[in-house]
Steps between C-alpha positions, in 0.01 A plus 500: 500500500312766696149640490405792278631835612226726637586752233383251237141555389260205507201456271179308565282412202141416588318698767257252651514400865827311464669765285409773747626287789837434333536869416431592863767255621759650264401855596527442873839336442617832351486454122355731241209306350339543162150358456369402159173351387381445144161648587519882499444659840552186706857583599387835639215333689741240638740770616216669687401169662858436609517850644187431704657180637810694596274740691358205694851383586567843650176480701614162637847639587663258256636783284596858578336793328832592345548145379156507338566827325835378370342176375225690321760718330677188373181353345454595136216373277620435145284574197716303260707183528800693364515694828634183667816497285741604777369256763731237647213264586159450340245281679187400310173421670270487199237254380588132555527421129820375344462699177432825688808460717721396210392799292571734792849367561585509129409869500698564818804322360514756222479791746708432810876464541660157472567483874137576595348212696161382375266330747162332474263468793317208339354244738391240247694538175842363416784750543688297241218538248474874560875539456495287188372801305806712585829540318673494840288276727779489759392839638144382577420370848181421688422722800186349648367728774207391716190711542492748668858565394572778756402271789603145410874441530552213258633543146570196280800574278450271201774406257380400156694250292703782341518744793855608576625425850600865529142613422351269762758616756427868431128438537550304822716770658263772385202326664697470822599868482132584469435330834360180352593138566605353165515130419668363188327245283515347155230562241247228581118504490378685808857588601533404870185611681234431238655162422539368853177653638270306265434209745379742768199575284477171311484272804240712677285492187556124463380433855193713427432323168524164678238629746747458781416835656345839423709812420462658843621184675795451263602864542475477879718188509765661277510807725450357847692176457732565206597850609430658161394865505188433292323192370500417129136593442510839672837579342382428145188709568735784593729448199207455262390158379562596138853620577591197710358256248678677216837457673425134572398441140810679371734289715316180399521581131863611525589164656329322207190423707694327776241332724668643810374845397153407371247783558190448713170430330317649799694825464431501124126482570532783750669721240248407232218604732656843554568435869847650501539564872499823697507721191172354370337465842496123491751221453545197720343726762224760486616858565161666485398743773251249645716191453561280803858402573568139399606302805717188502367169617585461867422179686284502811666444835597140570635318805880464494650155549653414836820380335667432168760242403784640289644243263809601304629847426240759399763683291388856417221464759722380785438814705139385543606257773614784726178691432289195582681453831462870582123460445494235773456205267721199568742397223617139497794456265571171324792440266315327217639439153177516303433867457480836671164552663297557812269223614183622669322326790233356270765334287485747212813663360600862449776570245662796326385541140725293277335482160287197579125490556305412812297240312811287444546423868276384777374780720753777442477880515765714334600845624653770283844656508544818704769763475521500880273266694532706816393825334249355253143593588332248268569141397333310217403136542417260218285191538321253273162331523676206664639709785308430819315793661688428824840535334404826331356634826813406697726657238288815497496524879875450516579802283231709665665425834815655352306822436440445128193544288444184299382481139399157377547463124440215257728205438754704303848347467765746612224720645552876448820647644708182464441445129539873427833530678630174350430621147654841564814331636512271196474785248768692687746209490421449132563869428842495666597182315410669171700814571206735551629651824689420818338355812554826685346714226200269474437517874534879492268531201223290652515673837507853359305451178200310638551527878553129563581427865806300392689462177476156333850399610432621853194273498711219355760521775234517770300203369790268429678379191250229398169649613383680184618220271320230702173694508504576127597142418194381693282756321639395163401137567142614558495752215737374228426792267847639563374800697659371820796310357805617700768663290834332446657784699280424802575128466872570503459731797296245695752221458825696503737452791479755780880487507535675164724802528297816474164324550254766618152355493 
C-alpha cells in the first residue's frame, strides 16, 4: 500500500492552529488542499494566514517563490462541506467533543467516495468511539500531529478497534511521504506520548507537593542533571496549565481513575486561580515585565573530602569514580557485599537514589540520577534531619569539586530524575506488553514528540535490567497506594534471562 498520489485532493476540516498547520504540511508536500470550517469566513481567513506563513518560509530560504505561488494556487477554501466530495483524504481538526466529531464524520461518509480515507487529529478522544458512529468504521484512522504541525516531525498513526489494516498503512505511508516521522499505535488513552509522558509532570508536582523542593530547583535538576530540554513546571507553563491538566484528567478518567495517572491537586489549584502559565502572565512562574527570574537552590561552596571509599558497584553512577579521580580526590575501592555506596571520611555514606529515604539509615546522603555524570552541570542531594552536617558538607564538596552545582532537596525517596525515569520506563514496558506500540516506535515518539534526551527503552538499556523495577518496588513499599507499583511487564523484564533470544533491553 502506497501513500496518496499527489493528484489526489486533501481536505482539512477545522481551521484553528492545528488545522492550518496540517493544511500547510499537505500543501508543501504537493497536494491540492480544500479548507472547510463551519463558521462562515474562517476558511478564507485561514487560507490568508497560511499564505502569510508561506511568505515567511520564502524569506527564510526554506521555500522558493515559485513553490509558494504553486502552493497558494493549490489552496482552496470551501464554503460548503459538499465541496469535499472528491477528496481522497479528509483530516478533521475540530472541537474536542465526541458528538461534534461523530456528526462530522457521519456527514462526510454520505459525501465522499468509499475509498476516501477519514482521519481524526484528536489528542484525547477514542478513535474507536469516533468511528463507532460510522457505517464503515474501518476507513477511520487517527492522525495525531503535534503542534506546530509544520515544524514537529512526529505523527502518531492510531488504529481504532475497527480500523482496517489497509487504512492505517495508507495513513502511515502518507505521513512519511509528507516528510513526517510516523509511529503506529493502538487506540489507548493518550496514545503513546500523552500516556507515557504523564510521570514527567506528575513526579515533579509530587516532589513539590511533598515540599521536597521548589519549582525552579526541580526544573533545574530535570534539565541540568536529567538532560531534559525543559523542566516540568516551565513546560506546563508553556503548554498552558489548563491544557496540560485537561490531558492528565482525560487519561486518568479513561483508565478508570488508575492511581498511576492521578492529577495533581497543586496544578488544579493553579488552574482554579486562573494562573494558566505564559498565556495568562502567571503560572508556576511570574511572566510579568517586572518579574524576577526564579533561581534554583544552589548550595554554598564546601570543602571536598580528601578521599572516598567505594564499596560495591555504583551501577548507573559508576562513571563517577573516574571523575572523582580526575578531580584529584583519592578513591579507595573495597569489594563489599552490603550495598553500592561511597563512604566519606567522616563515616557518612553517599548513595545513588534507590527509592528509600535518608531517615531510614544512619547518616546517609542520596544523590540523584544523571543522564551523563560527566556532562551534568547540577546534581541534587537528599538528606534527612538525621544526616550529620559533616556528611552533607562532604557530599556537597565532592560534587562541587567535580564542577557541579549542588541542589539540596528534602528527604524524598527516589529524588527527582530517578523516580521520573523509572516511572516512564515502567509505563513504556507496560504499553509494549499491552500491544500499544513497539519499543522502537515508543522511543521515537518520546524523543520527537516531547524532546526527551533518550527514549524509555534507551534509558532501560543504559540503566540495567533491574534498576527501574528495584527503585519502584522500594517506592511502593513506602507509598502502597499503587502509584509506584511496578507493572507485571517490568517485573518480567527485570527477572528475565539476559540469554533470551531477541532480548533488547
